[in-house]
C-alpha positions in Angstrom: -22.1 11.8 263.4 -21.0 14.5 261.6 -19.7 15.5 265.9 -17.9 12.3 266.5 -16.0 12.6 262.9 -15.1 16.5 263.6 -13.4 15.6 267.2 -11.9 12.7 265.5 -10.0 15.0 263.3 -9.0 17.5 265.9 -8.1 15.1 268.0 -6.1 13.7 265.0 -4.7 17.0 264.5 -3.7 17.1 268.1 -1.9 14.2 268.0 0.1 14.9 264.8 1.3 18.0 266.7 2.3 15.9 269.5 4.7 14.0 267.2 6.1 17.2 265.5 6.7 18.5 268.9 8.6 15.2 269.8 10.7 15.1 266.5 11.3 18.8 266.6 13.3 18.7 270.1 17.0 18.3 269.6 18.5 14.7 269.5 21.0 13.7 272.2 23.3 11.2 271.5 22.9 9.5 275.5 19.7 8.9 276.7 19.5 7.4 279.8 15.7 6.8 281.1 17.3 5.0 284.7 13.8 3.2 284.4 15.4 -0.3 284.5 18.2 -1.1 286.8 20.4 -4.2 284.8 23.8 -5.0 284.7 23.7 -2.3 281.0 22.0 1.0 281.2 20.2 1.1 277.7 20.8 4.2 275.8 17.4 5.5 274.9 19.1 7.9 271.8 19.6 4.4 269.9 22.6 5.5 269.3 24.2 2.9 272.0 26.1 4.3 274.3 25.4 2.1 276.7 26.2 2.9 280.4 27.5 0.3 283.1 25.8 1.0 286.9 29.2 0.9 289.2 29.1 0.4 293.3 25.6 0.3 295.2 23.0 1.9 292.6 19.4 1.5 293.3 16.0 1.7 291.6 14.0 4.4 292.7 10.3 4.1 291.9 9.8 7.9 292.4 11.1 9.6 289.2 10.8 12.3 287.3 9.4 10.5 284.4 8.8 7.0 285.5 11.9 5.4 287.8 15.2 7.3 288.5 18.5 5.9 290.0 19.0 6.2 293.8 22.9 7.4 294.4 23.7 6.2 297.8 27.1 9.1 298.2 29.5 7.0 298.8 30.4 4.6 295.6 27.7 4.4 293.4 27.8 5.5 289.8 27.3 4.6 285.7 30.0 4.4 283.7 30.0 5.1 279.6 32.6 6.3 277.1 33.2 9.5 276.3 31.4 10.9 273.8 31.7 14.6 273.3 34.3 17.1 273.4 34.2 19.9 272.3 30.5 21.8 272.1 28.2 19.8 274.6 25.4 20.1 276.5 25.0 18.0 279.7 21.7 17.8 281.6 20.0 15.6 283.9 16.7 15.7 286.7 18.1 15.5 290.2 16.7 15.5 293.6 18.7 15.7 297.0 17.8 16.8 300.3 21.5 17.0 301.9 24.2 18.6 300.9 26.9 17.9 298.4 30.5 18.0 299.1 31.7 21.3 299.1 35.7 21.2 299.5 36.1 24.4 298.0 35.1 26.7 294.6 35.5 24.5 291.8 33.5 21.9 290.1 36.0 18.8 291.2 35.4 19.8 295.1 32.1 19.0 294.9 30.1 15.8 294.3 30.2 14.8 290.6 27.2 14.7 288.7 28.6 13.9 284.8 32.4 13.6 285.4 35.3 13.7 283.3 38.0 14.4 285.3 42.0 13.7 285.5 44.4 14.9 288.4 46.2 18.1 288.2 45.1 20.7 285.1 44.2 19.1 281.7 41.2 19.1 279.6 38.5 17.6 281.3 35.4 18.8 282.6 32.6 18.1 285.8 29.4 19.2 286.4 28.6 18.9 289.9 26.8 19.6 293.2 28.9 22.3 295.0 27.6 22.2 298.3 23.7 23.1 297.6 24.7 24.8 294.0 24.8 23.6 290.9 29.0 24.0 289.6 30.7 23.0 286.0 34.5 23.0 286.1 36.4 22.6 283.1 40.4 22.3 282.6 43.2 23.6 281.1 42.7 27.0 282.7 41.1 25.2 285.8 37.7 27.1 286.2 34.6 26.7 287.4 30.8 28.9 287.6 29.0 28.2 289.9 25.2 29.2 290.5 23.6 31.3 293.0 20.3 29.1 293.0 20.1 26.0 295.4 19.8 22.7 293.6 19.2 21.0 296.7 16.0 20.9 297.8 14.6 17.3 298.4 12.2 18.5 295.4 12.8 17.4 291.4 15.3 20.0 289.9 16.6 20.2 286.1 20.4 20.9 285.9 22.2 21.7 282.4 25.4 22.8 281.4 26.8 23.6 278.0 30.9 24.3 277.0 31.2 26.4 273.3 34.6 25.8 272.5 33.9 28.2 269.1 33.1 30.6 271.8 35.4 30.2 274.9 32.4 30.0 277.1 31.0 27.9 279.8 27.4 27.8 281.2 24.7 26.6 283.9 20.7 26.6 283.4 18.5 25.2 286.3 15.1 24.7 285.4 15.4 25.8 282.3 17.0 29.1 283.1 19.6 30.4 281.8 21.7 31.3 285.3 25.5 32.0 284.3 28.3 32.1 281.8 31.8 32.9 282.0 34.8 32.8 279.7 36.7 29.8 279.6 39.9 30.6 277.3 40.4 26.7 276.3 39.3 25.8 273.0 40.9 22.7 272.5 38.9 19.4 273.2 38.6 18.3 276.4 39.4 14.6 276.4 41.9 13.9 279.3 39.5 10.7 280.4 38.1 8.5 277.9 35.1 7.9 280.6 32.3 9.7 282.2 31.0 9.0 285.3 27.5 9.5 286.4 26.3 10.0 290.1 30.4 10.7 291.2 33.7 12.2 291.6 35.5 8.8 291.3 39.0 10.4 291.2 38.6 11.9 294.7 36.2 9.6 295.7 33.6 12.6 296.2 30.2 11.1 294.9 26.7 12.5 295.3 23.8 11.2 297.4 20.2 11.7 295.9 18.3 10.6 292.8 18.9 11.2 289.2 16.7 10.9 286.1 16.4 11.5 282.6 20.2 12.0 281.4 21.0 13.5 278.4 24.0 14.5 276.5 24.4 16.4 273.4 27.0 16.8 271.3 25.8 20.9 270.3 25.7 23.7 272.3 21.8 24.0 273.2 20.2 27.2 273.4 18.1 28.7 276.4 14.8 27.9 275.4 15.9 24.4 273.2 16.7 24.0 277.4 13.5 25.0 278.5 11.9 22.8 276.1 13.8 19.9 276.8 12.9 19.9 280.8 9.8 21.4 280.1 8.4 18.1 278.9 10.4 14.8 277.6 9.0 12.6 274.6 8.1 10.2 277.3 5.6 12.5 278.7 4.2 13.8 275.2 4.0 10.5 273.7 2.1 9.2 277.0 -0.2 12.3 276.1 -0.7 11.6 273.1 -1.4 7.6 273.9 -4.2 8.6 276.2 -5.9 11.5 273.8 -6.6 8.8 271.4 -7.7 6.2 273.4 -10.2 8.7 274.6 -11.2 9.6 271.2 -12.1 5.6 270.1 -14.5 5.6 273.1 -16.3 8.3 271.9 
């Protein structure tokens, strides 16, 4: 009896630790699990920033967590209202085995992942796959920070970018690790377009071909450790671990 009580107590402490870890993670203002394909993509952050699938978006069972959305590289994307403009972080899991478009060295010349761009020099931004690399573009002046690491590998890769208006810097991260940072003089709001497209550069018809999962948008600049924390374990995975652990404890 004592042994069972001790085990139950230890498991309870573990479950409380897991819950605390979930609650301590940075909170996104947009979170798409891409586990269900309907007329509306529900924002799991609870902020009501739902999206709308456009073109031939498909549901794929091979998600990083659960399922994922499959984008055809031709006309598929998810549209949502732009809810960021100053300091922000963009992130997602992607899986692609074919290089994206590369019409030059700027992010807008690649295949859009998280895109909010207008023609000409303007206050806009794009996270894109440029050939086999990751590119994060911010406008006015038009500058892109490009990775040295490949993100087109046929495996799941976590990609993230940050824009700090206060510090005039933009940065990219791959699999939770800092890749590169450059200066960007524009301290103003990147608000030229009122919408965001996930999965395509809809202005220049440069679309992403592959899977996207666990899209998260934050209205703050996350540090490397925070990005690593979010990429290493999602709330879905942690809550699943908790449920399984508690179920096993009750059996004993």
